[in-house]
All heavy atoms as a GROMACS GRO file, in nm:
protein
  550
    1MET      N    1   0.090  -0.113   0.004
    1MET     CA    2  -0.003  -0.002  -0.002
    1MET      C    3   0.094   0.125   0.004
    1MET      O    4   0.188   0.125   0.076
    1MET     CB    5  -0.082  -0.002   0.122
    1MET     CG    6  -0.166   0.123   0.125
    1MET     SD    7  -0.267   0.152   0.284
    1MET     CE    8  -0.323   0.002   0.328
    2ILE      N    9   0.056   0.227  -0.082
    2ILE     CA   10   0.123   0.349  -0.087
    2ILE      C   11   0.038   0.453  -0.036
    2ILE      O   12  -0.083   0.459  -0.077
    2ILE     CB   13   0.164   0.378  -0.229
    2ILE    CG1   14   0.257   0.275  -0.279
    2ILE    CG2   15   0.230   0.518  -0.240
    2ILE    CD1   16   0.298   0.291  -0.426
    3VAL      N   17   0.082   0.528   0.063
    3VAL     CA   18   0.000   0.636   0.121
    3VAL      C   19   0.072   0.767   0.088
    3VAL      O   20   0.197   0.791   0.101
    3VAL     CB   21   0.012   0.632   0.276
    3VAL    CG1   22  -0.067   0.745   0.336
    3VAL    CG2   23  -0.052   0.508   0.318
    4GLY      N   24  -0.004   0.848   0.022
    4GLY     CA   25   0.045   0.992  -0.022
    4GLY      C   26  -0.007   1.096   0.066
    4GLY      O   27  -0.123   1.094   0.106
    5LEU      N   28   0.084   1.186   0.107
    5LEU     CA   29   0.043   1.302   0.194
    5LEU      C   30   0.041   1.425   0.112
    5LEU      O   31   0.133   1.447   0.023
    5LEU     CB   32   0.130   1.319   0.311
    5LEU     CG   33   0.144   1.202   0.408
    5LEU    CD1   34   0.244   1.225   0.513
    5LEU    CD2   35   0.010   1.192   0.481
    6PRO      N   36  -0.068   1.518   0.124
    6PRO     CA   37  -0.063   1.637   0.054
    6PRO      C   38   0.063   1.720   0.082
    6PRO      O   39   0.110   1.716   0.198
    6PRO     CB   40  -0.186   1.715   0.107
    6PRO     CG   41  -0.268   1.606   0.175
    6PRO     CD   42  -0.171   1.500   0.216
    7GLY      N   43   0.114   1.784  -0.015
    7GLY     CA   44   0.235   1.866   0.005
    7GLY      C   45   0.204   1.989   0.078
    7GLY      O   46   0.094   2.055   0.065
    8GLY      N   47   0.293   2.038   0.174
    8GLY     CA   48   0.270   2.159   0.252
    8GLY      C   49   0.333   2.135   0.385
    8GLY      O   50   0.390   2.039   0.421
    9ARG      N   51   0.309   2.234   0.472
    9ARG     CA   52   0.350   2.243   0.605
    9ARG      C   53   0.242   2.202   0.699
    9ARG      O   54   0.140   2.270   0.701
    9ARG     CB   55   0.414   2.383   0.638
    9ARG     CG   56   0.453   2.397   0.785
    9ARG     CD   57   0.508   2.530   0.802
    9ARG     NE   58   0.545   2.546   0.944
    9ARG     CZ   59   0.612   2.649   0.988
    9ARG    NH1   60   0.633   2.756   0.912
    9ARG    NH2   61   0.644   2.658   1.114
   10TYR      N   62   0.262   2.099   0.775
   10TYR     CA   63   0.161   2.058   0.867
   10TYR      C   64   0.175   2.138   0.995
   10TYR      O   65   0.281   2.140   1.062
   10TYR     CB   66   0.161   1.908   0.902
   10TYR     CG   67   0.116   1.829   0.779
   10TYR    CD1   68   0.201   1.789   0.683
   10TYR    CD2   69  -0.019   1.792   0.779
   10TYR    CE1   70   0.149   1.719   0.567
   10TYR    CE2   71  -0.066   1.721   0.670
   10TYR     CZ   72   0.018   1.682   0.560
   10TYR     OH   73  -0.029   1.614   0.468
   11LEU      N   74   0.065   2.200   1.037
   11LEU     CA   75   0.067   2.283   1.157
   11LEU      C   76   0.054   2.190   1.283
   11LEU      O   77  -0.038   2.114   1.281
   11LEU     CB   78  -0.049   2.376   1.148
   11LEU     CG   79  -0.069   2.483   1.262
   11LEU    CD1   80   0.054   2.580   1.271
   11LEU    CD2   81  -0.190   2.558   1.244
   12THR      N   82   0.142   2.196   1.374
   12THR     CA   83   0.133   2.123   1.496
   12THR      C   84   0.089   2.219   1.617
   12THR      O   85   0.034   2.153   1.714
   12THR     CB   86   0.270   2.055   1.541
   12THR    OG1   87   0.364   2.157   1.551
   12THR    CG2   88   0.310   1.959   1.420
   13ALA      N   89   0.093   2.338   1.600
   13ALA     CA   90   0.038   2.432   1.704
   13ALA      C   91   0.029   2.574   1.634
   13ALA      O   92   0.112   2.606   1.557
   13ALA     CB   93   0.118   2.424   1.837
   14THR      N   94  -0.067   2.636   1.678
   14THR     CA   95  -0.070   2.774   1.630
   14THR      C   96   0.052   2.859   1.667
   14THR      O   97   0.087   2.949   1.586
   14THR     CB   98  -0.202   2.851   1.673
   14THR    OG1   99  -0.206   2.847   1.822
   14THR    CG2  100  -0.331   2.790   1.621
   15LYS      N  101   0.112   2.832   1.768
   15LYS     CA  102   0.239   2.916   1.794
   15LYS      C  103   0.344   2.893   1.698
   15LYS      O  104   0.431   2.974   1.694
   15LYS     CB  105   0.283   2.875   1.942
   15LYS     CG  106   0.339   2.734   1.952
   15LYS     CD  107   0.377   2.703   2.096
   15LYS     CE  108   0.421   2.553   2.101
   15LYS     NZ  109   0.463   2.516   2.225
   16ASP      N  110   0.336   2.790   1.622
   16ASP     CA  111   0.434   2.765   1.510
   16ASP      C  112   0.433   2.874   1.397
   16ASP      O  113   0.537   2.900   1.341
   16ASP     CB  114   0.408   2.630   1.428
   16ASP     CG  115   0.432   2.510   1.521
   16ASP    OD1  116   0.493   2.524   1.631
   16ASP    OD2  117   0.389   2.402   1.478
   17LEU      N  118   0.314   2.937   1.395
   17LEU     CA  119   0.305   3.043   1.290
   17LEU      C  120   0.324   3.187   1.350
   17LEU      O  121   0.338   3.283   1.279
   17LEU     CB  122   0.163   3.036   1.225
   17LEU     CG  123   0.142   2.916   1.144
   17LEU    CD1  124  -0.010   2.926   1.092
   17LEU    CD2  125   0.229   2.920   1.038
   18GLU      N  126   0.333   3.199   1.487
   18GLU     CA  127   0.342   3.334   1.541
   18GLU      C  128   0.446   3.410   1.495
   18GLU      O  129   0.438   3.537   1.468
   18GLU     CB  130   0.355   3.326   1.704
   18GLU     CG  131   0.221   3.281   1.773
   18GLU     CD  132   0.119   3.399   1.780
   18GLU    OE1  133   0.164   3.508   1.770
   18GLU    OE2  134   0.005   3.354   1.789
   19SER      N  135   0.561   3.363   1.468
   19SER     CA  136   0.687   3.433   1.427
   19SER      C  137   0.668   3.464   1.274
   19SER      O  138   0.753   3.547   1.225
   19SER     CB  139   0.804   3.346   1.440
   19SER     OG  140   0.808   3.224   1.359
   20LEU      N  141   0.572   3.412   1.199
   20LEU     CA  142   0.544   3.431   1.054
   20LEU      C  143   0.448   3.537   1.038
   20LEU      O  144   0.419   3.558   0.916
   20LEU     CB  145   0.520   3.303   0.996
   20LEU     CG  146   0.628   3.191   1.006
   20LEU    CD1  147   0.579   3.059   0.938
   20LEU    CD2  148   0.757   3.234   0.952
   21VAL      N  149   0.384   3.592   1.130
   21VAL     CA  150   0.280   3.700   1.102
   21VAL      C  151   0.342   3.802   1.021
   21VAL      O  152   0.442   3.855   1.045
   21VAL     CB  153   0.230   3.752   1.241
   21VAL    CG1  154   0.143   3.873   1.226
   21VAL    CG2  155   0.152   3.652   1.322
   22GLY      N  156   0.258   3.842   0.925
   22GLY     CA  157   0.306   3.951   0.839
   22GLY      C  158   0.373   3.904   0.709
   22GLY      O  159   0.405   3.978   0.611
   23ARG      N  160   0.407   3.784   0.702
   23ARG     CA  161   0.481   3.714   0.602
   23ARG      C  162   0.382   3.641   0.501
   23ARG      O  163   0.281   3.600   0.558
   23ARG     CB  164   0.597   3.626   0.639
   23ARG     CG  165   0.700   3.691   0.714
   23ARG     CD  166   0.815   3.593   0.747
   23ARG     NE  167   0.927   3.656   0.809
   23ARG     CZ  168   1.020   3.586   0.854
   23ARG    NH1  169   1.033   3.456   0.844
   23ARG    NH2  170   1.122   3.653   0.915
   24ARG      N  171   0.428   3.617   0.394
   24ARG     CA  172   0.351   3.527   0.297
   24ARG      C  173   0.379   3.375   0.327
   24ARG      O  174   0.508   3.343   0.348
   24ARG     CB  175   0.371   3.554   0.146
   24ARG     CG  176   0.324   3.692   0.109
   24ARG     CD  177   0.316   3.709  -0.039
   24ARG     NE  178   0.273   3.842  -0.071
   24ARG     CZ  179   0.147   3.867  -0.081
   24ARG    NH1  180   0.057   3.783  -0.063
   24ARG    NH2  181   0.112   3.996  -0.115
   25ALA      N  182   0.290   3.289   0.323
   25ALA     CA  183   0.317   3.146   0.354
   25ALA      C  184   0.398   3.106   0.231
   25ALA      O  185   0.350   3.112   0.119
   25ALA     CB  186   0.186   3.079   0.370
   26GLU      N  187   0.510   3.042   0.251
   26GLU     CA  188   0.588   2.984   0.144
   26GLU      C  189   0.535   2.859   0.084
   26GLU      O  190   0.546   2.827  -0.040
   26GLU     CB  191   0.729   2.959   0.187
   26GLU     CG  192   0.802   3.091   0.225
   26GLU     CD  193   0.953   3.062   0.280
   26GLU    OE1  194   0.995   2.942   0.250
   26GLU    OE2  195   1.010   3.140   0.333
   27GLU      N  196   0.464   2.788   0.158
   27GLU     CA  197   0.388   2.670   0.119
   27GLU      C  198   0.257   2.660   0.194
   27GLU      O  199   0.232   2.728   0.279
   27GLU     CB  200   0.471   2.546   0.143
   27GLU     CG  201   0.511   2.520   0.279
   27GLU     CD  202   0.614   2.412   0.296
   27GLU    OE1  203   0.615   2.317   0.218
   27GLU    OE2  204   0.685   2.411   0.395
   28ARG      N  205   0.166   2.575   0.151
   28ARG     CA  206   0.028   2.567   0.215
   28ARG      C  207   0.057   2.519   0.355
   28ARG      O  208   0.142   2.440   0.388
   28ARG     CB  209  -0.052   2.472   0.142
   28ARG     CG  210  -0.091   2.504  -0.004
   28ARG     CD  211  -0.186   2.413  -0.062
   28ARG     NE  212  -0.128   2.279  -0.062
   28ARG     CZ  213  -0.199   2.174  -0.106
   28ARG    NH1  214  -0.318   2.186  -0.150
   28ARG    NH2  215  -0.141   2.051  -0.102
   29VAL      N  216  -0.024   2.578   0.441
   29VAL     CA  217  -0.026   2.526   0.584
   29VAL      C  218  -0.147   2.430   0.599
   29VAL      O  219  -0.261   2.481   0.570
   29VAL     CB  220  -0.035   2.654   0.681
   29VAL    CG1  221  -0.029   2.614   0.822
   29VAL    CG2  222   0.082   2.750   0.661
   30LEU      N  223  -0.116   2.313   0.645
   30LEU     CA  224  -0.217   2.214   0.646
   30LEU      C  225  -0.260   2.167   0.794
   30LEU      O  226  -0.165   2.174   0.882
   30LEU     CB  227  -0.170   2.090   0.586
   30LEU     CG  228  -0.116   2.112   0.422
   30LEU    CD1  229  -0.057   1.988   0.375
   30LEU    CD2  230  -0.236   2.164   0.342
   31HIS      N  231  -0.378   2.130   0.804
   31HIS     CA  232  -0.428   2.079   0.944
   31HIS      C  233  -0.352   1.940   0.966
   31HIS      O  234  -0.353   1.859   0.874
   31HIS     CB  235  -0.574   2.063   0.942
   31HIS     CG  236  -0.634   2.040   1.066
   31HIS    ND1  237  -0.624   1.923   1.138
   31HIS    CD2  238  -0.703   2.123   1.147
   31HIS    CE1  239  -0.688   1.934   1.257
   31HIS    NE2  240  -0.734   2.052   1.268
   32PRO      N  241  -0.301   1.913   1.075
   32PRO     CA  242  -0.230   1.800   1.112
   32PRO      C  243  -0.309   1.660   1.109
   32PRO      O  244  -0.265   1.558   1.099
   32PRO     CB  245  -0.155   1.816   1.236
   32PRO     CG  246  -0.235   1.924   1.303
   32PRO     CD  247  -0.286   2.005   1.193
   33VAL      N  248  -0.443   1.694   1.139
   33VAL     CA  249  -0.521   1.568   1.160
   33VAL      C  250  -0.592   1.528   1.024
   33VAL      O  251  -0.589   1.413   0.989
   33VAL     CB  252  -0.640   1.594   1.268
   33VAL    CG1  253  -0.734   1.485   1.280
   33VAL    CG2  254  -0.567   1.628   1.402
   34ASP      N  255  -0.645   1.622   0.962
   34ASP     CA  256  -0.724   1.577   0.841
   34ASP      C  257  -0.665   1.635   0.708
   34ASP      O  258  -0.713   1.610   0.604
   34ASP     CB  259  -0.879   1.638   0.849
   34ASP     CG  260  -0.888   1.783   0.875
   34ASP    OD1  261  -0.794   1.855   0.837
   34ASP    OD2  262  -0.991   1.821   0.923
   35GLY      N  263  -0.550   1.712   0.717
   35GLY     CA  264  -0.474   1.754   0.595
   35GLY      C  265  -0.546   1.872   0.512
   35GLY      O  266  -0.503   1.910   0.412
   36ARG      N  267  -0.655   1.921   0.575
   36ARG     CA  268  -0.709   2.032   0.495
   36ARG      C  269  -0.634   2.162   0.497
   36ARG      O  270  -0.550   2.179   0.590
   36ARG     CB  271  -0.860   2.065   0.540
   36ARG     CG  272  -0.864   2.123   0.672
   36ARG     CD  273  -1.014   2.127   0.725
   36ARG     NE  274  -1.019   2.108   0.862
   36ARG     CZ  275  -1.017   2.204   0.954
   36ARG    NH1  276  -1.033   2.324   0.924
   36ARG    NH2  277  -1.024   2.172   1.088
   37VAL      N  278  -0.643   2.242   0.398
   37VAL     CA  279  -0.567   2.358   0.380
   37VAL      C  280  -0.617   2.467   0.468
   37VAL      O  281  -0.722   2.505   0.468
   37VAL     CB  282  -0.553   2.409   0.244
   37VAL    CG1  283  -0.486   2.543   0.228
   37VAL    CG2  284  -0.487   2.303   0.129
   38LEU      N  285  -0.525   2.518   0.563
   38LEU     CA  286  -0.553   2.627   0.661
   38LEU      C  287  -0.520   2.760   0.600
   38LEU      O  288  -0.591   2.853   0.618
   38LEU     CB  289  -0.492   2.602   0.789
   38LEU     CG  290  -0.540   2.474   0.860
   38LEU    CD1  291  -0.449   2.449   0.991
   38LEU    CD2  292  -0.684   2.472   0.898
   39ILE      N  293  -0.401   2.766   0.537
   39ILE     CA  294  -0.355   2.888   0.471
   39ILE      C  295  -0.293   2.844   0.352
   39ILE      O  296  -0.203   2.772   0.335
   39ILE     CB  297  -0.247   2.969   0.555
   39ILE    CG1  298  -0.309   3.008   0.698
   39ILE    CG2  299  -0.204   3.087   0.488
   39ILE    CD1  300  -0.214   3.057   0.795
   40GLU      N  301  -0.341   2.918   0.239
   40GLU     CA  302  -0.280   2.881   0.096
   40GLU      C  303  -0.152   2.946   0.084
   40GLU      O  304  -0.119   3.046   0.143
   40GLU     CB  305  -0.375   2.939  -0.015
   40GLU     CG  306  -0.506   2.863  -0.033
   40GLU     CD  307  -0.484   2.731  -0.102
   40GLU    OE1  308  -0.373   2.698  -0.149
   40GLU    OE2  309  -0.572   2.652  -0.105
   41ALA      N  310  -0.059   2.875  -0.005
   41ALA     CA  311   0.072   2.940  -0.034
   41ALA      C  312   0.062   3.070  -0.094
   41ALA      O  313  -0.039   3.093  -0.175
   41ALA     CB  314   0.138   2.837  -0.135
   42GLY      N  315   0.141   3.166  -0.052
   42GLY     CA  316   0.130   3.299  -0.107
   42GLY      C  317   0.049   3.393  -0.035
   42GLY      O  318   0.052   3.514  -0.062
   43LYS      N  319  -0.040   3.351   0.056
   43LYS     CA  320  -0.131   3.442   0.131
   43LYS      C  321  -0.047   3.487   0.254
   43LYS      O  322   0.030   3.417   0.313
   43LYS     CB  323  -0.256   3.357   0.184
   43LYS     CG  324  -0.344   3.310   0.073
   43LYS     CD  325  -0.403   3.427  -0.002
   43LYS     CE  326  -0.499   3.375  -0.111
   43LYS     NZ  327  -0.562   3.488  -0.169
   44ILE      N  328  -0.087   3.605   0.292
   44ILE     CA  329  -0.021   3.673   0.415
   44ILE      C  330  -0.083   3.612   0.535
   44ILE      O  331  -0.209   3.592   0.559
   44ILE     CB  332  -0.044   3.816   0.412
   44ILE    CG1  333   0.032   3.877   0.288
   44ILE    CG2  334   0.003   3.879   0.550
   44ILE    CD1  335   0.019   4.025   0.276
   45ILE      N  336   0.004   3.572   0.631
   45ILE     CA  337  -0.027   3.522   0.761
   45ILE      C  338  -0.057   3.628   0.862
   45ILE      O  339   0.031   3.699   0.887
   45ILE     CB  340   0.082   3.427   0.807
   45ILE    CG1  341   0.110   3.310   0.716
   45ILE    CG2  342   0.040   3.372   0.954
   45ILE    CD1  343   0.239   3.229   0.751
   46THR      N  344  -0.183   3.644   0.898
   46THR     CA  345  -0.225   3.737   0.982
   46THR      C  346  -0.254   3.692   1.129
   46THR      O  347  -0.281   3.569   1.139
   46THR     CB  348  -0.352   3.818   0.938
   46THR    OG1  349  -0.466   3.724   0.931
   46THR    CG2  350  -0.324   3.868   0.802
   47ARG      N  351  -0.244   3.782   1.223
   47ARG     CA  352  -0.266   3.752   1.360
   47ARG      C  353  -0.408   3.690   1.375
   47ARG      O  354  -0.442   3.599   1.445
   47ARG     CB  355  -0.239   3.857   1.461
   47ARG     CG  356  -0.238   3.816   1.605
   47ARG     CD  357  -0.174   3.913   1.685
   47ARG     NE  358  -0.052   3.967   1.649
   47ARG     CZ  359   0.075   3.893   1.664
   47ARG    NH1  360   0.074   3.776   1.707
   47ARG    NH2  361   0.186   3.959   1.616
   48SER      N  362  -0.510   3.765   1.300
   48SER     CA  363  -0.646   3.727   1.312
   48SER      C  364  -0.669   3.591   1.268
   48SER      O  365  -0.743   3.497   1.308
   48SER     CB  366  -0.741   3.829   1.249
   48SER     OG  367  -0.713   3.829   1.106
   49ARG      N  368  -0.598   3.548   1.159
   49ARG     CA  369  -0.606   3.407   1.098
   49ARG      C  370  -0.557   3.309   1.196
   49ARG      O  371  -0.605   3.198   1.213
   49ARG     CB  372  -0.518   3.403   0.965
   49ARG     CG  373  -0.541   3.281   0.893
   49ARG     CD  374  -0.681   3.251   0.847
   49ARG     NE  375  -0.697   3.132   0.772
   49ARG     CZ  376  -0.778   3.039   0.794
   49ARG    NH1  377  -0.873   3.056   0.877
   49ARG    NH2  378  -0.782   2.934   0.718
   50ILE      N  379  -0.446   3.347   1.263
   50ILE     CA  380  -0.390   3.254   1.365
   50ILE      C  381  -0.493   3.228   1.484
   50ILE      O  382  -0.510   3.112   1.526
   50ILE     CB  383  -0.251   3.298   1.414
   50ILE    CG1  384  -0.157   3.292   1.302
   50ILE    CG2  385  -0.213   3.224   1.545
   50ILE    CD1  386  -0.024   3.348   1.338
   51ARG      N  387  -0.559   3.334   1.522
   51ARG     CA  388  -0.661   3.305   1.623
   51ARG      C  389  -0.777   3.221   1.578
   51ARG      O  390  -0.825   3.149   1.656
   51ARG     CB  391  -0.723   3.453   1.654
   51ARG     CG  392  -0.640   3.524   1.762
   51ARG     CD  393  -0.704   3.650   1.813
   51ARG     NE  394  -0.605   3.746   1.821
   51ARG     CZ  395  -0.601   3.868   1.755
   51ARG    NH1  396  -0.699   3.893   1.678
   51ARG    NH2  397  -0.517   3.953   1.786
   52GLU      N  398  -0.804   3.228   1.448
   52GLU     CA  399  -0.907   3.140   1.393
   52GLU      C  400  -0.871   3.003   1.394
   52GLU      O  401  -0.948   2.909   1.402
   52GLU     CB  402  -0.942   3.180   1.246
   52GLU     CG  403  -1.007   3.309   1.238
   52GLU     CD  404  -1.028   3.350   1.078
   52GLU    OE1  405  -1.012   3.260   1.006
   52GLU    OE2  406  -1.038   3.468   1.054
   53LEU      N  407  -0.738   2.979   1.397
   53LEU     CA  408  -0.675   2.839   1.393
   53LEU      C  409  -0.662   2.773   1.530
   53LEU      O  410  -0.606   2.670   1.540
   53LEU     CB  411  -0.546   2.839   1.318
   53LEU     CG  412  -0.542   2.902   1.177
   53LEU    CD1  413  -0.400   2.888   1.129
   53LEU    CD2  414  -0.642   2.805   1.093
   54SER      N  415  -0.716   2.848   1.633
   54SER     CA  416  -0.695   2.790   1.766
   54SER      C  417  -0.748   2.657   1.778
   54SER      O  418  -0.712   2.568   1.874
   54SER     CB  419  -0.754   2.887   1.876
   54SER     OG  420  -0.893   2.904   1.853
   55GLN      N  421  -0.855   2.617   1.701
   55GLN     CA  422  -0.912   2.484   1.713
   55GLN      C  423  -0.810   2.370   1.671
   55GLN      O  424  -0.823   2.265   1.727
   55GLN     CB  425  -1.032   2.474   1.609
   55GLN     CG  426  -1.112   2.346   1.612
   55GLN     CD  427  -1.169   2.324   1.756
   55GLN    OE1  428  -1.222   2.415   1.826
   55GLN    NE2  429  -1.175   2.201   1.804
   56VAL      N  430  -0.709   2.415   1.599
   56VAL     CA  431  -0.606   2.308   1.574
   56VAL      C  432  -0.544   2.263   1.702
   56VAL      O  433  -0.516   2.136   1.724
   56VAL     CB  434  -0.494   2.377   1.477
   56VAL    CG1  435  -0.372   2.278   1.475
   56VAL    CG2  436  -0.553   2.398   1.340
   57ASP      N  437  -0.515   2.348   1.797
   57ASP     CA  438  -0.449   2.305   1.924
   57ASP      C  439  -0.553   2.207   1.995
   57ASP      O  440  -0.501   2.126   2.054
   57ASP     CB  441  -0.418   2.431   2.012
   57ASP     CG  442  -0.312   2.515   1.945
   57ASP    OD1  443  -0.232   2.473   1.865
   57ASP    OD2  444  -0.315   2.640   1.974
   58VAL      N  445  -0.680   2.236   1.994
   58VAL     CA  446  -0.775   2.157   2.059
   58VAL      C  447  -0.785   2.020   1.985
   58VAL      O  448  -0.784   1.922   2.061
   58VAL     CB  449  -0.917   2.228   2.064
   58VAL    CG1  450  -1.020   2.138   2.111
   58VAL    CG2  451  -0.912   2.363   2.133
   59ASP      N  452  -0.792   2.019   1.856
   59ASP     CA  453  -0.784   1.898   1.786
   59ASP      C  454  -0.664   1.807   1.826
   59ASP      O  455  -0.680   1.688   1.838
   59ASP     CB  456  -0.799   1.910   1.645
   59ASP     CG  457  -0.925   1.982   1.592
   59ASP    OD1  458  -1.024   1.975   1.676
   59ASP    OD2  459  -0.925   2.036   1.484
   60LEU      N  460  -0.552   1.864   1.828
   60LEU     CA  461  -0.432   1.793   1.860
   60LEU      C  462  -0.431   1.739   2.003
   60LEU      O  463  -0.396   1.618   2.019
   60LEU     CB  464  -0.304   1.866   1.836
   60LEU     CG  465  -0.265   1.893   1.693
   60LEU    CD1  466  -0.144   1.983   1.672
   60LEU    CD2  467  -0.232   1.754   1.622
   61ALA      N  468  -0.467   1.817   2.096
   61ALA     CA  469  -0.483   1.777   2.236
   61ALA      C  470  -0.570   1.652   2.243
   61ALA      O  471  -0.544   1.559   2.315
   61ALA     CB  472  -0.527   1.890   2.327
   62GLU      N  473  -0.690   1.664   2.177
   62GLU     CA  474  -0.786   1.547   2.193
   62GLU      C  475  -0.742   1.430   2.119
   62GLU      O  476  -0.751   1.316   2.178
   62GLU     CB  477  -0.916   1.605   2.111
   62GLU     CG  478  -1.030   1.499   2.114
   62GLU     CD  479  -1.141   1.545   2.038
   62GLU    OE1  480  -1.189   1.658   2.042
   62GLU    OE2  481  -1.208   1.459   1.969
   63MET      N  482  -0.662   1.435   2.016
   63MET     CA  483  -0.605   1.325   1.945
   63MET      C  484  -0.509   1.258   2.029
   63MET      O  485  -0.502   1.135   2.043
   63MET     CB  486  -0.546   1.377   1.814
   63MET     CG  487  -0.497   1.264   1.724
   63MET     SD  488  -0.434   1.315   1.561
   63MET     CE  489  -0.281   1.386   1.612
   64ARG      N  490  -0.416   1.339   2.102
   64ARG     CA  491  -0.313   1.281   2.189
   64ARG      C  492  -0.393   1.205   2.305
   64ARG      O  493  -0.344   1.101   2.338
   64ARG     CB  494  -0.225   1.391   2.240
   64ARG     CG  495  -0.124   1.437   2.139
   64ARG     CD  496  -0.026   1.529   2.203
   64ARG     NE  497   0.043   1.604   2.095
   64ARG     CZ  498   0.043   1.739   2.070
   64ARG    NH1  499  -0.028   1.811   2.148
   64ARG    NH2  500   0.112   1.777   1.970
   65THR      N  501  -0.492   1.266   2.354
   65THR     CA  502  -0.557   1.199   2.468
   65THR      C  503  -0.613   1.065   2.433
   65THR      O  504  -0.603   0.963   2.501
   65THR     CB  505  -0.670   1.304   2.523
   65THR    OG1  506  -0.611   1.419   2.563
   65THR    CG2  507  -0.738   1.244   2.645
   66ARG      N  508  -0.686   1.073   2.311
   66ARG     CA  509  -0.731   0.949   2.276
   66ARG      C  510  -0.630   0.841   2.240
   66ARG      O  511  -0.657   0.712   2.274
   66ARG     CB  512  -0.811   0.972   2.136
   66ARG     CG  513  -0.952   1.016   2.164
   66ARG     CD  514  -1.041   1.016   2.039
   66ARG     NE  515  -0.996   1.132   1.955
   66ARG     CZ  516  -1.010   1.154   1.825
   66ARG    NH1  517  -1.056   1.056   1.753
   66ARG    NH2  518  -0.966   1.265   1.771
   67SER      N  519  -0.520   0.871   2.178
   67SER     CA  520  -0.408   0.773   2.148
   67SER      C  521  -0.352   0.719   2.274
   67SER      O  522  -0.318   0.602   2.286
   67SER     CB  523  -0.302   0.834   2.062
   67SER     OG  524  -0.236   0.934   2.125
   68LEU      N  525  -0.338   0.808   2.384
   68LEU     CA  526  -0.281   0.762   2.514
   68LEU      C  527  -0.378   0.655   2.587
   68LEU      O  528  -0.333   0.570   2.646
   68LEU     CB  529  -0.250   0.870   2.599
   68LEU     CG  530  -0.130   0.970   2.559
   68LEU    CD1  531  -0.113   1.082   2.650
   68LEU    CD2  532  -0.003   0.883   2.550
   69SER      N  533  -0.510   0.687   2.570
   69SER     CA  534  -0.608   0.599   2.635
   69SER      C  535  -0.626   0.469   2.566
   69SER      O  536  -0.670   0.374   2.625
   69SER     CB  537  -0.744   0.671   2.642
   69SER     OG  538  -0.805   0.676   2.516
   70MET      N  539  -0.587   0.457   2.442
   70MET     CA  540  -0.598   0.330   2.366
   70MET      C  541  -0.475   0.239   2.401
   70MET      O  542  -0.472   0.123   2.386
   70MET     CB  543  -0.605   0.362   2.221
   70MET     CG  544  -0.720   0.423   2.180
   70MET     SD  545  -0.715   0.455   2.008
   70MET     CE  546  -0.881   0.420   1.954
   71GLY      N  547  -0.358   0.302   2.445
   71GLY     CA  548  -0.233   0.227   2.456
   71GLY      C  549  -0.232   0.173   2.590
   71GLY      O  550  -0.253   0.081   2.654
   0.00000   0.00000   0.00000
């Protein structure tokens, strides 16, 4: 079986983007759980956009909790 991952940067926490506020995303920023595009390549990363992405941190915390409870 071959598994392909969409090209782009997978966001592991919104703080990963804090230092990039005001810059254009060099590549697509992707959600780490489902791979959907959060910020398109070439778009400016704004502080308000990062606030909108706060759900990513919640999704990751929930995923970690579920994986620890299964093990």
